[in-house]
C-alpha positions in Angstrom: 67.2 -3.1 -47.5 67.4 -1.2 -51.6 69.4 -3.5 -53.9 71.3 -1.1 -55.8 72.8 -2.9 -58.2 69.4 -4.6 -59.3 67.5 -1.4 -59.1 69.3 0.5 -61.5 68.9 -2.2 -64.0 66.1 -2.0 -63.7 65.8 2.0 -65.2 67.1 1.9 -69.0 67.8 5.3 -69.4 71.1 5.0 -66.7 72.2 3.0 -69.5 72.6 6.4 -71.5 75.7 8.4 -72.0 76.0 12.0 -72.3 79.0 13.2 -73.8 81.0 10.0 -73.3 79.8 9.5 -69.6 77.3 7.8 -67.8 74.7 9.9 -66.9 74.1 10.6 -63.3 70.2 11.8 -63.1 69.8 14.1 -60.0 66.3 16.1 -61.4 64.4 13.2 -59.9 62.1 16.4 -58.1 61.2 17.6 -61.5 60.5 13.8 -63.4 61.7 10.6 -62.3 62.6 7.8 -64.6 60.9 4.9 -65.6 62.2 1.4 -64.8 61.8 -1.0 -67.5 58.5 -3.1 -66.4 56.5 0.1 -66.3 57.4 0.8 -70.2 57.0 -2.6 -70.7 53.3 -2.9 -69.4 52.5 0.3 -71.3 54.0 -1.5 -74.3 51.9 -4.6 -74.0 48.7 -2.5 -73.2 49.1 -0.8 -76.8 50.2 -4.6 -78.4 47.4 -6.0 -77.0 44.5 -4.8 -75.5 44.2 -0.9 -76.6 40.5 0.2 -77.2 38.5 2.9 -75.6 36.7 2.8 -72.0 33.7 2.2 -70.6 31.3 1.6 -73.4 32.9 -1.2 -75.7 31.2 -4.4 -75.2 33.7 -6.5 -77.5 36.6 -8.1 -75.5 39.5 -5.9 -75.9 37.6 -3.0 -74.7 36.3 -4.8 -71.8 40.1 -5.5 -71.3 40.7 -2.0 -71.8 38.1 -0.9 -69.1 39.6 -3.4 -66.3 43.1 -2.1 -66.8 42.2 1.6 -66.5 40.0 0.8 -63.4 42.2 -1.5 -62.0 44.9 1.2 -62.2 42.7 3.0 -59.4 42.8 0.1 -57.1 46.7 0.1 -57.6 47.3 3.6 -57.0 44.5 4.3 -54.1 46.6 0.8 -52.2 49.5 3.0 -52.6 48.1 5.9 -50.6 46.0 4.0 -48.2 42.6 4.8 -50.0 39.7 2.8 -48.2 37.5 3.5 -51.5 39.7 4.0 -54.7 37.0 3.1 -57.1 35.3 5.9 -55.1 38.1 8.1 -54.4 40.7 8.2 -57.4 40.3 10.7 -59.9 42.8 10.6 -62.8 43.6 13.8 -64.4 46.7 15.0 -66.1 49.1 16.1 -63.7 49.1 17.4 -59.9 49.0 21.0 -61.5 45.5 20.0 -62.9 44.5 18.2 -60.1 44.7 21.3 -57.7 43.1 23.4 -60.5 40.1 20.9 -60.4 40.2 21.1 -56.7 40.0 24.8 -56.4 37.7 25.3 -59.1 34.8 22.4 -58.5 34.6 22.5 -54.8 36.4 26.1 -54.4 34.1 27.6 -56.6 30.7 26.4 -54.9 32.1 26.5 -51.5 33.9 30.0 -51.1 32.6 33.2 -50.7 34.1 36.9 -50.2 33.6 36.6 -46.2 36.1 33.4 -46.5 39.8 32.4 -46.0 42.2 30.2 -47.7 45.4 29.1 -46.4 48.5 28.1 -47.9 51.8 28.2 -47.1 55.1 30.6 -48.5 56.7 27.4 -50.1 54.3 26.3 -52.3 54.6 25.5 -56.1 53.2 28.0 -58.3 50.1 25.0 -59.1 49.4 25.8 -55.5 49.2 28.9 -55.6 48.0 30.7 -59.0 44.4 29.1 -59.1 43.8 30.4 -55.9 44.5 33.6 -56.6 42.4 33.1 -60.4 39.4 32.2 -58.2 40.3 34.7 -55.6 39.8 37.4 -58.3 36.4 36.1 -58.9 35.5 35.3 -55.4 37.1 37.5 -53.6 37.7 35.5 -50.0 40.9 36.5 -48.3 44.4 34.1 -48.8 46.4 33.6 -45.9 49.9 32.7 -45.8 52.1 30.5 -43.8 55.7 31.6 -43.0 58.7 29.8 -43.7 61.6 30.2 -40.7 65.2 30.7 -41.3 66.1 27.0 -40.9 62.8 26.3 -44.2 60.6 25.0 -42.3 57.0 26.6 -41.4 56.5 28.8 -38.9 53.2 27.5 -37.0 53.2 29.5 -33.9 50.2 31.4 -35.5 48.6 28.5 -37.6 45.3 28.8 -35.1 45.3 32.6 -35.9 45.6 32.0 -39.3 42.9 29.5 -39.9 40.2 30.7 -37.8 37.9 31.3 -40.4 39.5 29.7 -42.9 37.1 26.8 -45.0 40.7 25.3 -46.4 44.1 24.8 -45.7 46.4 23.6 -48.6 49.9 23.0 -48.2 53.2 20.8 -49.6 53.8 17.3 -48.0 57.4 18.1 -49.3 58.6 21.0 -50.5 60.1 21.0 -54.5 62.7 23.6 -53.2 63.6 23.1 -49.7 63.0 19.3 -49.4 61.6 20.1 -46.2 58.8 17.5 -45.0 55.8 18.9 -43.1 53.9 18.0 -40.4 51.0 17.0 -42.4 48.8 15.2 -39.5 49.5 18.0 -37.3 48.2 20.4 -39.7 45.4 18.1 -40.9 44.3 18.2 -36.8 44.6 22.2 -36.8 42.6 22.5 -40.1 39.5 20.4 -38.6 39.8 21.7 -35.4 38.6 24.8 -37.0 36.3 23.2 -39.5 38.2 23.7 -42.5 39.5 20.6 -44.8 43.1 19.9 -45.8 44.1 19.6 -49.3 47.7 18.1 -49.2 50.3 18.7 -52.5 51.6 14.8 -52.7 53.8 15.3 -55.8 56.9 15.1 -54.2 55.9 12.8 -51.0 53.9 10.1 -52.5 57.5 8.9 -54.2 59.7 9.3 -51.5 57.5 8.6 -47.6 55.1 6.0 -46.7 52.1 7.8 -47.2 48.4 6.8 -45.6 45.6 9.0 -46.4 43.6 7.7 -44.1 46.3 7.7 -41.1 47.0 11.4 -41.7 43.3 12.5 -41.3 43.7 14.6 -44.7 40.9 15.3 -46.9 42.2 16.0 -50.5 45.4 15.1 -51.9 47.4 15.8 -55.3 50.3 14.2 -57.0 51.7 13.7 -60.6 52.7 9.8 -62.6 55.8 10.9 -63.8 57.3 11.8 -60.4 56.6 8.3 -59.1 58.0 6.5 -61.7 55.3 6.2 -64.1 54.5 8.3 -67.6 54.3 11.3 -68.4 50.4 13.1 -68.7 48.4 11.4 -66.1 47.6 12.7 -62.4 45.5 11.9 -59.4 43.0 13.6 -57.0 42.8 11.5 -54.1 39.4 12.7 -52.4 37.0 11.6 -49.5 33.9 10.3 -50.9 31.7 13.0 -49.3 34.0 15.4 -50.5 34.2 14.4 -54.0 30.0 13.8 -54.2 29.8 17.1 -53.4 32.4 18.2 -56.1 30.2 19.5 -59.7 32.3 18.4 -62.9 35.1 20.6 -63.9 35.4 19.4 -67.6 32.6 18.5 -69.4 31.7 16.3 -72.4 31.8 12.7 -73.4 32.0 10.1 -70.8 30.9 12.3 -67.9 27.4 12.2 -68.2 24.9 10.0 -67.2 22.2 11.6 -68.7 22.1 14.2 -71.6 18.2 15.9 -72.5 17.4 18.9 -74.6 16.6 20.8 -70.9 20.1 20.2 -69.4 22.6 17.0 -68.4 23.0 14.5 -65.4 26.8 14.3 -64.3 27.8 10.9 -63.6 29.0 9.5 -60.1 31.8 8.9 -58.2 35.3 9.7 -60.4 34.0 9.7 -63.5 32.1 13.0 -63.6 35.7 14.5 -63.5 36.9 12.6 -66.5 35.8 13.7 -69.6 36.2 12.5 -73.3 39.0 9.5 -73.9 40.8 9.5 -70.8 45.0 8.3 -70.7 44.6 4.7 -70.4 48.0 4.1 -71.2 49.4 6.2 -68.4 46.6 5.1 -65.9 48.4 1.0 -67.2 51.4 2.8 -66.4 51.2 4.2 -63.4 49.4 1.4 -61.7 52.5 -0.5 -62.3 54.8 2.4 -60.8 52.1 2.5 -58.0 52.7 -1.2 -57.4 56.5 -1.5 -58.0 57.2 1.3 -55.5 54.8 -0.8 -53.0 57.4 -4.2 -53.6 59.8 -1.7 -53.2 58.3 -0.5 -49.7 58.3 3.1 -48.8 59.9 2.8 -46.1 62.9 1.0 -47.3 62.7 3.7 -50.2 63.0 6.4 -47.5 65.7 4.9 -45.6 67.5 4.8 -48.8 67.1 8.4 -49.8 67.6 9.7 -46.8 70.9 7.9 -45.9 72.4 8.8 -49.8 70.6 12.9 -48.7 73.1 12.8 -45.3 75.9 11.2 -47.5 75.7 14.3 -50.3 75.3 17.0 -47.8 78.3 15.8 -46.0 80.1 15.5 -49.0 79.0 18.6 -50.1 79.9 20.8 -47.1 83.4 19.2 -46.4 84.1 20.3 -50.2 83.1 23.8 -50.2 82.5 24.8 -46.5 81.2 28.5 -46.4 81.2 28.9 -50.3 77.9 26.5 -50.2 74.4 27.4 -49.1 72.2 25.0 -49.2 68.2 25.9 -48.4 66.2 24.1 -46.3 66.8 21.6 -43.2 70.3 20.7 -42.0 68.7 17.5 -40.5 67.8 14.9 -43.0 65.3 13.4 -40.8 63.5 16.5 -41.5 63.7 16.6 -45.0 63.6 14.8 -48.8 66.2 13.8 -51.4 66.1 18.0 -52.5 69.1 19.5 -52.5 69.1 23.2 -53.6 71.9 25.3 -53.3 74.2 27.9 -54.4 77.8 28.2 -54.6 79.5 31.4 -53.9 78.7 33.7 -56.8 78.3 31.3 -59.5 74.8 31.6 -61.3 72.7 28.1 -61.0 72.2 28.1 -64.6 76.1 28.3 -65.4 76.5 25.3 -62.5 74.2 23.2 -64.3 75.9 24.0 -67.5 79.5 22.6 -66.2 77.5 19.9 -64.4 76.3 18.8 -67.6 79.5 18.5 -69.0 80.2 15.6 -66.6 76.8 13.9 -67.6 75.1 15.1 -64.2 71.6 16.4 -64.7 70.8 18.9 -61.9 67.6 21.7 -62.4 68.8 25.3 -62.3 65.9 28.3 -61.6 63.2 29.3 -59.2 61.5 26.1 -59.9 58.0 27.4 -60.1 58.3 28.6 -56.6 59.1 32.5 -56.8 57.4 33.6 -53.8 59.7 31.4 -51.7 62.7 32.8 -53.8 62.4 36.3 -52.9 61.6 34.7 -49.6 65.3 33.4 -49.6 66.7 36.4 -51.3 67.7 34.7 -54.2 67.1 34.9 -57.8 67.4 31.0 -58.5 69.4 28.0 -57.3 70.7 24.9 -58.5 69.0 21.7 -57.3 70.2 18.1 -57.2 67.3 15.6 -56.5 67.6 11.9 -55.3 65.1 9.0 -56.6 65.7 5.2 -55.6 67.9 4.7 -58.2 70.8 6.6 -57.3 73.7 6.0 -55.2 76.8 7.6 -53.3 78.5 7.4 -56.5 76.2 9.9 -58.0 76.7 12.3 -55.1 80.5 12.1 -55.6 80.2 12.8 -59.3 78.1 16.1 -58.1 80.7 17.2 -56.2 83.7 16.3 -58.5 81.6 18.6 -61.4 81.3 21.8 -59.0 84.8 21.4 -58.4 85.2 22.1 -61.5 82.7 25.0 -61.6 84.0 26.5 -58.3 87.5 26.6 -60.4 86.4 28.2 -63.4 84.4 30.8 -61.6 86.8 31.9 -58.8 
């Protein structure tokens, strides 16, 4: 079980006050907080082992290389990668990971007669790159719909996948909190000869993830949403897929040889990591992965599921029909992301009133405009929980919303 007091003490930012009030951080879906041990690991690297990686033969350079390459194993262990040294690519963030996949794999494997399947609930990062590539190649882009409960409409999935080469879908919606049936989607994609790429930005920090058991082919996610630093993301891909992908960015570090008549790219993940990589950030995400694994993702999931159930009950008890929460009501089918509207109060006004209570939520379209249009709303306020949140945080959210409701009554 999660020891709430012990975990909260591990996150220094939670000692901060805003407006003379202890901070209530409910924006984990945008970016999580970092435990002190992640901050310390990065500081220790800078103070003791900083050097560029892969080519230096002096002591600190070899230490830095060992830490950087070791980070692949720490991250791979968290998600069940059997061959992390050959399957974990470090990028800048989830967005870059998806762009890498779309441009490298899609740019060489897709033709004008092919189809790509995505869903209406995707983040812009899993929509716009496909549009850009579609303009160049001309393939068909097909959409999985979302029903009134905020879940994927899969009745016509076989029809959508007929003739498709790739299914690219989020594991958990950053707006609805919906947890999608990834194993079922992977089986369907493979049945039709397609590969499946999963946006794991919202799932990896909050749910047990085993890429082998799910039988997926690629997954993208970010450090800064999983208790790690900003500036580093991950693309996991099966070895055979990664080996067949050409470089996306080029320059130093990603080559085996350069001649006057051309070049030969490096093998494995290095071919996708041009230039000096985010070494300190790799140290940080490795420590975050170890921390999450020590906590146990089953325990994290249980904690956040119970907290989400409590928060939803309190919100509906307090506001009734004035409150609209988008996504499944059943907390077994959703994560700790609660996007809502409150009467006619604009999402940005809600967020500003909550800020006066030191409650941090995110207003807006959450980089999911197709979904917002489907829902018929211009914006929502979004409260999102992490392992460090408690029922007291949910209570503070409700009390802040009471003030917003009174002010705009």
